[in-house]
N, C-alpha and C positions, 0 to 999 in steps of 0.2 A: 218563120223563115225570113220574112222581110225585115224584121228587127235585126237579125244577125247580119244581113247584107248591109244595113245602115251602119251598124257598129263597125263592120270590116272596112267601110269606106271612109272612116274618120280617123284622125290621129291627133296627138298632142303636139303643140308647137308654141314657140315664144313669138308673140305677135306685138306689133305696135300700131295703134290707130292714128297717131300723129307724131310729128317730129318733136324731140325734146330730150330731157335728161334720161338717165338710166331707169327712172321710175316709169317711163312709158312702156317698158318691156314687161309683158304679162303673159302668163300661161293660159292657153285657151285650147279648145277642141275645134279643129277645122277639117275641111274635106281633104282626104288623102289624094294626092295627085296620081294620075295613071300614065304609064309610059306611052308616048306617041311612037310612030314608026321611027326606027333607028335609036330610040331612047331606052334607058334602063331605069327601073325603079329600085332604089337602094334603101334598105333599112339602115338608118344612121346609128352607128354605135358611138361615135365621137365627132365633135365639131370644133374646129379651131377658131379662135377669136383673134381678130386683126384690127389695126387702127382704122382701116376703111369701114369696119363695122360700126364703131362708135361715131365716126364722122358721118356716115350715112344715116345713123339714128338721129343725130343732131340736126342735120341739114335736110333730111327727107329725100336725098338723092339716091338713085339706083334701086329704089324700092317699089316703084309702081303704085297702083291704087291700094288703099288700105282695105283690109288689114295686111300689113307687110310683114314678111318673115326675113330676118337677116341671116347671114352666114354663107360663106363660100368655100370653106375648108371642110371636107367630109371624108370620113372613113367608115366603111360599113360592109354590108353583105347584100349582094344582088337578090332582090325578092322576085322580080319578074322582068322579062325583056319584051320590048316592043317588036313590031313586025320588022323583019329584015336584019335583026341583030344576030351576029354570029360570033362575036368576040367573047361574050360572056354567057354564062348560064346561071340560073338560080342557085344560090349557095356559094358563088364565087366571092371572095373577099377582095374589095377594091378600095382605092382612095383616089381623090382628085379634087379639082377646083371647078365645079360645074357652073357654066353659064357666065362667069364673070366677064364684063362688069354689069351684066343684066341680072335681074332678079332670079335667085336660085332657091333660097329657103332652107339653108343648112341647119338652122336651129329648130329642127323638127324631127319627128320619128321616121319620116320617109322623105325622100327627095327624088326627083326625076331630072335627067339630063341626057344629052347625046352620049352614046356609049363611049365615044372617043374622048370624052372629057374625064374618063376614069382609066386607071391603070391597075393591074393586079397588085395587091398589097404584098410586100415581101413577107414570107412565112414567119420569119423571126421577129417581125415588127408588130407590136401591139397596136390596137386601134387608136389609143390616146396619142402615141408618138407619130403614128401615120397621119392623124388629123392635124398635127402641128406643122406638117411639111408643105402641102401643095402651094398655097398662095405665096408664102414667104420664099420658099426654095425656088419656085418658078420665077419670081421677080428677080432674085439674085442671079439665077442662071441666064435669063434672057438679057439682063444688063451686061453680064460678063461675057457671055458667048456670042450673042446676036448683035447687041448694040455696040459693044467695045471691041469685039473680035480679039479678046485677050490672048496674048501669047506668052510663053515662058520668059521670065526675066523682067516683065513689065511691072511697074510700081503702081499699087492700088491703095487709095485712102478710103477707108470705110468708116463712116460716121455711125454712132450708136452701135458699135461692133458687138455689144453683148445683147442687143435687142433681137426681135423676131427675124427680120430680114438680115440684119447685120451679122449675127452669129453663124448663119448659114452661108452668107456671102464670103466670110473669112475662109470657111472650109472649102467652098467651091473655087475660090480664087487660088488657094494653095494647090488644089487638085490640078488647076490649069497652069501651075508653075510660076505664079506671080510672087512678088515681094509685097507683103501685106502690112499696112500701117492702119491701126484701128484707134478710134477715140472712145473712151469710156472712163467712168469714175474709177479711182484707184482701187476700191474694194473688188472691182470686177476684172482687174488686170490679169490676175492669175488664170481666170477662166478664159479670157480672150487669148492669152498666150497658149493655153492648152489646146485651143482650137487650131493653132498654127500661126498666129500673127507673129510677125518678126519684130514689130514695134507697137507699143501701146502708149497713147498720150492721154493724160487726164485733162480734159478740156476745161475743167474748173480751175486748174492751176497754171496752165500755160496756153498761149494762143497758138493753135496748130498752124495758123496762117503764117506765123513768124518762124516756126521751127521745122515745118515740112516743106519740101520742094521737089522739083523734078519728077512730079507724079504724072502717070499716063491716064489714070482713071480715078474719078471721085464718085462714090455712091453716097448721095445725100438724102437721107430719109427724115431729116429734121425740118428743113425749110428755114424761113426767116432770113437772117443775114448769112446763113451758112453757105448759100450759093455764091454770093459775091466774095466771101472770104476764101472759099475753096478754090475759086478761080485763080487766086494768087499762088496756090500750091502747084498748079498744073503747068506742065511744059507746053510749048506751042504745039498745036496739033493734037492735043489730048481730048479727053471726053469727060463731060460733067453730066452725070445722070441724076436728075432730081425726081424723087419719089413722092414728096409731100406737097409740092406746089409747082405751078408753072413759073419758069424764069421770066423776069420782067424784061422790058425792051432794052434797058440800059445794060443789063447783064449780057443779053444776046449780042448787043453791039460790041461790047468789050471782047466777048468770046470770038466773034467773027473776025475781029481785027487780028487775032492771034491764031486763026485757023483751028480753034477749039470748037468741037461740037458740044452744044449745051441744049438740053431739052428735058421735058417731062416724060417719064417712062411709065406706061400703064401696062401691067401684066395682062396676058390673055391666055385662054386655054391652049395647051400645047402638049399633044400626046407624045411626041418625040422627046420633049423636055422632061415630061413625067417619067418616061421609060428610063431616061438617063439617071434621074434622081433615084428611082427604084434600084437601078443597078449599083449606084454608088453606096446606097444604104446596105444592100446585100454584101458588098465588098468591104464594108466597114470603113468607108471613106467619108461618110456623111451621117450625122446624127442630129436630131432635134433635141434641144434642151427645153424641158417643160417646167415652167416656173410654178404653175398652180393648176390643179384639176378641180373642177366644180361640177355638180349635177346641173343639167341644163335649165332646171327650174331656177337656178341662181344666176342666170345670165346677167341680170342687172348688177349683181355684185362683181361679176367678171369684168364688166365694162368699167365700173368704178375703179377697180384695181388697175386695169389696163391704162386708163386715162391718167394715172399718176406718172407714167413714163419711167417707172423705176423697176419694172420687171426684167428678169433675165431670161431670154428666150421667149417662149410662148405660153399662153393661157389656153386651156382646152376644156370644153364642156363634154361630159359623158351623157349620152342619150339613152342607149340601150345596153344592157349587160351581156 
């Protein structure tokens, strides 16, 4: 009997013992977490892969003490509930972004988090596409709705419009009534337009800073010189939301002189935002594009693919069938 209990308290997970390249991600057996009061234990069916995953893998941030388990996008089934939880019962299908930016452990067979970090998964949405949504969709929603207070008729420039955050931001901005301009390579223009973009610019063929203007909001998930260049496209009083890096002091000074809010935006768990995302999915107004699906044992391959920066939409790992 004791052997059965030991087996039941263990799970498979992708761990890393140190910061480094994709090769540091290895399959191991670790202790299964147990839900604390107000938490749920979720059996993970699929886990989304995001740029913050490989950045954390490389830099060792957001991971805590080794062995660390990456992953913040989760879709699965509630296995057990902690004391005081009334929103879910075992067997409920849920999806969410547990604990970000703190350690969550989504690349594993089980994960625990406060129950309000999860939302019921739309019945018509499979686990793979559900796992592609939380972090990227919440990032886009919080920038558009909370940070920029976007209103109908406003002009939005979305960089990497075919990427994980970008392709969802295009759809959400159109839902909010915006005029959307996206940047993407020419082969992806048809895809971005199909999402609802009004204009698409190939950033390899023309300088968006020279051809785009009078913009109310820029969503920059690329970093580098994109912040300074994007500033030139904004009207006075606009918003520059940077997702990849903190703006430098010179950019902040230039922005302040023109009444532009510029800053780094970090997504956070958001039950109301997740409920809105679920409603939009159910209404057919929002969908996640999944570029590649891999078994979670191939997490290193998923990271290698993601780091090329050439994927359309999201990469998702399947954990349980």
